[in-house]
N, C-alpha and C positions, 0 to 999 in steps of 0.2 A: 586647762585640762595638756596634758599631756598625750601627743601621741606617736606610735611608734615608731621608732627610726626608719626611714626611709632612702633605697641609695638613689644616688643622681646618676653616678656612671664611674665607673673604670675605679672602686674603692672610697669614693667620696659619698660620706653621709648626711643626710638630713638630719638634727637631732634635737630640731627643739621644743617649742610650745604652741600651743594654741587659748587663743583666751579669747574664745567665742560671747560675752557676756561684756566684755571689758569695754566703756559708754562714754568717757574722757581720757583723751592720754595729755599729759602734760598740761593740761590745763588747760589750757587753746584749744585743742580738740574734740568736735562731736567728734565719734567712733562708733557708730549705728551697725557698725558691721563685724564688731571686733576689733582684732588684730592678732598678730603672731609676733613669738618674738623667735628669729632661725638661727639658731647654733648647726656650724656645721663639722665633721669631721673625717680627715684625710689619714688613710690606710698606707702607709708606705715602708721604706727604712725607718724610718722617724717618726713617728704617732704626731696628726696636730689636732686639737681643737681652735677653730675661730668663731671668735664670740662666743655667749656663756646666753641665758635667759634669764628674766626677772625673777628675785630671788625667792616667791611665792611657789612655783616651781621648781626649786633645785633639788630637792629631796629625791622626786621622780628622774630628773635632767639624768644626778649620775646615774640614777639606777638603770634608765637605760640606754646611757656611753655603757654602762657594765655588759648589755649585753653583748655588746659589740667588741670590748676591750676591756683590760685589766685597766684601770684608769690609774696602775701604775704603771703602765708603759707608756703614759703618754710625755711624749719628749716637751713640744711646745701648746700654750693657750697663745694665741693670738687675740690681742685686744685692741679690735679698731676704734674702740671707742667707749668711753669708761662712765657713760650717764645708766642707772641702773636698769635701766629696761634690756643693757644691754653685757650691763657686768655685774649683775645681782646677784650671782649664783659662782661667781670668779672664787671669793674666797673656801663655797663647800668643795669645790672643784679640786681645788688647790691641795684640801687637807686629805680627799681623795689621790691624789696626782702628787705626791710633795716633793718625787724630784722635778718636775717640770718647768719649763724656766718659762717665763711671761716677754713677749716680745711685742710692743706697741711701738708708735711715733714718741720723737723726742720728747714731744711739748706732753704728751699723755703719762711718763715717767712720774711726776708731782700726785696726778690724778691717780694714778693707780696705787700710790702710798698711800697715801690721803680715802681711797677707800677701801682697802685692808686692812690699815693700819698695824701691820706689822711687817716684820721682816720677810722679803721673795727673792730672788732672782727675776732679776728682769735687764732684758736686751734689747734698748732703743736702737729703730733703723732710721735709716732716712732713704732720699726717694730714690725706686728703684734698685736698691740693695736687694739682692737675692738671698734666698736658701736652700740647700738642696736639702731633698726629705729621701731622697735616691734615686728612683725613676722619674718622679716629679719634683719638680722646683715651684718656690713660689717668690714673685715681685712684689715690693713693697712699696704703695705709692700715697702716702703723709696728702694729705687734703684738710687744711687747716680751716676749719668755722664752715664745714658743712656738715652738719653744724653748729660743731662746737669746736675749740681749737686746737680738741688733741687728737682728733677724725683720721680715720684711715682708711684705703682700702686695701685690697690683696688681689691679685692676679695668678693662679692657677696656670703655666705658662703651655704648657703640656696638654692639659685637656681645654687651654684658651676661657676658662671660668672668671668671671671677675667678683669674686666677694666685694661688693657694692659700698656694704654698712648701710645708711641711711639714705644715702643717691638711689631713684629710681623707685624707693619702697614706696608702700600704701598702707590703709588701714584698713584689712582685708583680711577677716579668719575664716579661709576655707577649706576642706581638709584634702581637698584635689589639690591644692598647692604646685601645679604649673599654670601659666598664666593661658595657656590654649588648653587647661579643660575647663577654667569657672563655665557657669553655667549661663552670665552673663556678662552685658559688655561692663568690665571696670573701668574705660578709658578716665570717665569723672574720678571715683578715688585716689586713681592715682596726679588727677590737676589737683583735687584738691588738699592730698597732701605735701604736693611741691608748694601753693599757696601757701599755705602754714606752717611749713616748717624751713623749708630753701627759698622762700622769695625776698626774707629780707637778706641773704647772701649769693646774689644773682652774679655779684664778679669773682667768688670764692667758684659758684659752679663752674664758671665757665671756661677759671684757673681749671678746676678738675677734670673737668671736657677735654681739655687739653692736652691731659696727659693721658687720655683714654685716645688719642689719635692715630697711634702707629700701632695701638694692640690689634688683634684679630679675635673678635670675644665672640664667642657662641654661646655660651648661656651667662646672664647676671644672677647672682646670688644675692641681693639685698638679706638687710636685716629686719625686714616689716613686711607681711603680705607674699605674693605670691612671688616662685621662681618664673624669673621670660626666659624663653627659649623662643619665640618664635616674633620674627618681627624686629632682633632687635635693633636697627636701628629707630625705628619707629620712638622707640622708646629715646635715644641719642638725640634724637633730631627732634622730637618733643620740648627735652629740656634744652637745649642751643635755643629753643625758640624763646622757650619761658623764659629765660635768663639773659636776655639781650637788653643791652643796657637802653637807658629812657630815650627818650629824643627831646631836642630841643623843641618848645611848643610859640609858635610864630600867628599870635601874636602870645606872650605867658598868659601862664591862667594864674589866679588868686580865687584861693575859697574862703570866705566866711561865713564860720560858725559861730552862732550870737542864739544864747536863750534870755530871753529878757521876760522879767515879773511884772510890769508893767508899761511895757513899749518906749522906752529909755534908752535902753541898750540897741534896740533893732534902733531906733530913729541913729542911734551913732553910727552901726552894720552899714545900711545906705547909705549916710554921710561918707565911710571911707571907702566904701565900694563906687561913689559920685569922682571920690578921688580917684582912684587907682581908674576909672574908666576916663578921665578926664587926660591920660596919658597915654592914652589905647591898649589896657591891658583890659584882656574877657576876663569877668568879675562874676561869682556864683554866689550867690549870698543866702543860706539855708537858716533854718529855724531848726535846732537839733533836736524839736521835740519830735521835729515830723517826720526829718527824714527815714531812707530805707539803709538801713543796718548794715546791708547784704551788697548794698552799693558800695556804699563812701567810704570804704578803705582804699578801693582800686581808686577813690577819685584822688585821694587825697595822695597819693603811691602818684600818679602822672598830673599834679599841680603842680606848676613852682612856689606855692610859698601857700601858706594860707594858718590867717588868721582868728581868734579866737574871743568871746564876747562873753561876758557872763557880771550879773551881776552881784553884787557881794551878801551873800545873808547867811549870818551866826559866822561871822570871820574867814569866808573860806565862798570860792569860784561855786555852782551850782553842779546838782547831781547829770543832765545831762551833755553837757561839755566834758565835764569827767568817765564819763560812760563811751565816746568816742574816743575819748584819748590813750583809752586802757583798750581799746579795743586795735591798737596799732603794732600789737608784739610782729605781727605778719608781713612786717615792712617794713622798710629800711629808711624813717628818716632822718638819716646822720647826714646835719649840712644845707638841711632845706628850710628857708627863710619862714620864720614865724613871727607872731605876734599877738600881743592882748588889747584889749578894750575893756572897758565894763562902766555901766553908770551903778552908786552907790547913796546912800540914805545918810550915814555916820566915821563906816570906821573903814571902807573901802579897800580890803587887803586883798580884792578875786584879780588882781590885773594882777601884783607880784606873784600874786600865790601862784598865776598860770604861770609866768613867766619863766620862776625858777625850776617848775616843772616841765617846762618846755628844755629849757637848756640841760635839765638832765637829762631828755628824753635825747640829746642830741640835736634838739631842733638848733638851728642858729638863731638868736636873737639879738640884731644891733641895735634896735631904737626900747626906749624907755614906752611902756606900755599907755594909752592915752587913757583918762576918767570925768566920767563929769558929775558934778551933786547935781540927785534925782534928775529930773527933765535938764538935758545940756543946753546950755545958753546959748547966743551969739555965735559968743569967745571958743566958748565950746565945743558945737558944731564946726566950727572955721578950722579949729586943731583935729579933729578928726578929718574934716574935707586933705589937711595940710600934711595927716600921717596916710591916709590913701595915696597920696602923690610920692612920697617920702620912699613907702613901699613900691610904689611901679617905676619908681628910680630906678632903689635898687632890684630890681627884678631884671632890668634889660642891663643894668651893671653886671648881673650875677652872667646876664648872657651874650654879653662886651658887643649888643647891639645898643643904635641911639634911638630912643624913646622917639614914638610916631606923637605929631601934636596935629 
């Protein structure tokens, strides 16, 4: 739904859309409180729109802009991010404002072109480039991978407003639209948003925060959720804390997830664990069918290595393992040590299928997996033990530590 535009301050307007019945965002997020698509209008000698709204709201969106200004007078449309929840109405707005120039990060140019699929005027900008609007000026702060490569923030210098794109957002639909007017504590929503959207990009978040260090910020105007105007430092400090780099574990931590139809893959898991423990590694062995799905993602993020065990059923690994792997989109697993193992009866594809999937997810898989034909023999169990030892020694090598015996 569209809410009437309202003024933030000094000829700066919110012109976005409310989506109160949104229940899932980007497939991966539950949005029980709905969300907003925040778009902003700045009226000066030059007229600027910052981001648009989801396409389903496009017609009303353009009508509401028309209540404030003739769209043909719009000089610039700043595209901070080309994901459709930000740029979905860009095409319609450009038809209403055909003379407007699109401003975006250099990395966003191809995305704008492939969003519109027609010729428009595009002005790419770099870090700290400025644009005078008359009495106001914009400074552009490209911030790649917050959470797309095209992302950019925009700082309104004179009014000290940071248009932060997806940074500092939350999926909350509340027509009061300012953090200090909300009827409830929304802090869990902000943290859930970070965990779901920003967590895989912690290094990039830290880089983005570094670009804000010298700015005086009175208001943060994100792309989703309430506009922030109270205790600004609280939000910035929280992002700094949430994006801190992973610390080394002493001793290193190995997680072993397994699913076992008849107990044979479970035997392998325990034997691999024994091998790793013999080198001083902390090991947690978990049945994939019994884990708490709310906790395991954070455990995997904190671990130094993760092993996955599955029997082969119908030429594939089994559903409980796939369910865990499919839930890891909210963390960065690139380079994390991983491997697989499993028992089989006649074909045995599960281990290779898992290793292929782990590699595609950017896990580091340096060793071939371990397999056993039905009940592991003493020889196969020794191979499992040795596999655990190799994994442990690789974990210490990764930390540049000597193993403790």
